[in-house]
C-alpha positions in Angstrom: -56.9 56.3 79.7 -60.8 56.3 79.2 -62.4 53.2 77.7 -65.7 53.0 76.1 -67.6 49.9 75.5 -69.1 49.0 71.7 -71.8 47.2 71.5 -74.5 46.1 68.5 -77.3 43.9 68.1 -76.1 43.4 64.7 -73.9 41.3 66.4 -73.7 38.4 68.5 -74.2 39.5 72.4 -71.3 38.7 74.4 -71.6 35.1 75.5 -69.4 35.7 78.9 -68.0 38.8 80.9 -66.5 40.9 78.0 -67.5 43.3 75.5 -67.8 43.1 71.6 -65.5 46.1 71.6 -63.6 48.4 73.4 -62.1 51.8 72.2 -58.8 53.4 74.0 -56.6 55.6 72.7 -57.6 56.0 69.5 -57.7 52.3 68.4 -60.7 49.8 68.6 -60.2 45.9 70.1 -62.8 44.2 69.2 -63.3 40.3 70.9 -63.1 37.2 68.6 -66.3 36.4 66.7 -67.5 33.4 66.0 -70.7 31.9 63.6 -73.3 33.1 65.7 -76.4 34.5 64.2 -77.4 37.6 66.3 -80.7 37.6 65.4 -81.0 34.1 66.8 -78.2 33.0 68.4 -77.9 30.2 67.1 -74.6 28.5 65.4 -74.4 29.0 62.0 -73.8 25.4 60.0 -72.9 24.7 56.3 -69.0 24.3 57.3 -65.9 26.9 57.5 -67.3 29.1 54.3 -70.3 29.4 55.7 -68.7 30.3 59.5 -66.2 32.3 57.9 -69.2 34.5 56.0 -70.9 34.9 59.5 -67.8 36.4 61.7 -66.9 38.5 58.9 -70.6 39.8 58.8 -70.1 40.1 62.7 -66.8 41.9 62.8 -68.2 44.3 60.1 -71.0 44.7 62.2 -69.0 45.7 65.2 -67.0 48.0 63.6 -69.7 49.7 62.2 -71.2 50.4 65.6 -68.0 51.8 66.5 -68.0 54.3 63.6 -65.2 52.8 61.4 -65.1 49.8 58.7 -63.0 47.2 57.6 -60.5 50.0 56.2 -59.3 51.1 59.4 -58.7 47.2 60.5 -54.9 47.2 61.4 -54.1 43.9 62.5 -56.3 40.9 62.6 -55.8 37.4 64.1 -57.2 33.9 62.8 -57.9 31.1 65.1 -58.3 27.8 63.0 -59.4 24.5 64.6 -57.9 22.8 61.6 -55.1 24.5 59.3 -56.5 22.3 56.3 -59.5 25.2 56.4 -56.3 28.1 55.4 -57.7 28.0 51.6 -61.0 28.7 51.8 -60.8 31.4 55.2 -58.3 32.9 53.7 -60.5 33.6 50.1 -62.8 34.6 52.7 -61.1 36.7 54.8 -59.3 38.6 51.6 -62.8 38.9 49.5 -64.0 40.9 52.8 -61.0 43.2 52.8 -60.6 44.3 48.9 -57.4 45.8 48.5 -56.9 46.3 52.1 -54.1 43.9 53.9 -53.9 44.4 57.2 -51.2 43.0 59.5 -52.5 39.5 60.6 -51.1 36.4 62.6 -53.2 33.0 61.7 -52.9 30.1 64.5 -54.3 26.3 64.8 -55.8 25.8 68.2 -57.3 22.7 69.7 -60.2 24.0 70.1 -63.3 27.2 69.5 -66.0 28.2 71.5 -69.4 25.9 70.7 -67.2 23.6 68.5 -66.5 26.7 66.0 -64.2 26.1 63.1 -62.8 30.0 62.6 -62.5 32.8 65.3 -61.3 36.2 64.2 -60.5 39.3 66.2 -59.4 42.5 64.7 -57.6 45.7 66.1 -58.7 49.0 64.2 -58.0 52.6 64.3 -60.7 54.3 65.6 
């Protein structure tokens, strides 16, 4: 099996020993994205809506670097610090994907990197 590392400066650089995404066997595995601005490296403020908008933009940038788009996403996992934010995240997520509806899991977690309220990872056809 051959693995190809995908990287772009249009999404935040990895802040640990991992890749933004890996292409393997026709699939693209994208690492979880939190609301980091790729230009400044700073965390986006403004609550869960602002965070989710930034997360979806970061995901779109990583996918674009691999030559695919949101319509090729087959599975997502949403991690929420508070399930009370589900409706807000769901609205922005749904708007981002439009008519495309990938399989999805949403889980509440005790904490996320940098105190994030939302993190999303995706798997796409590549």
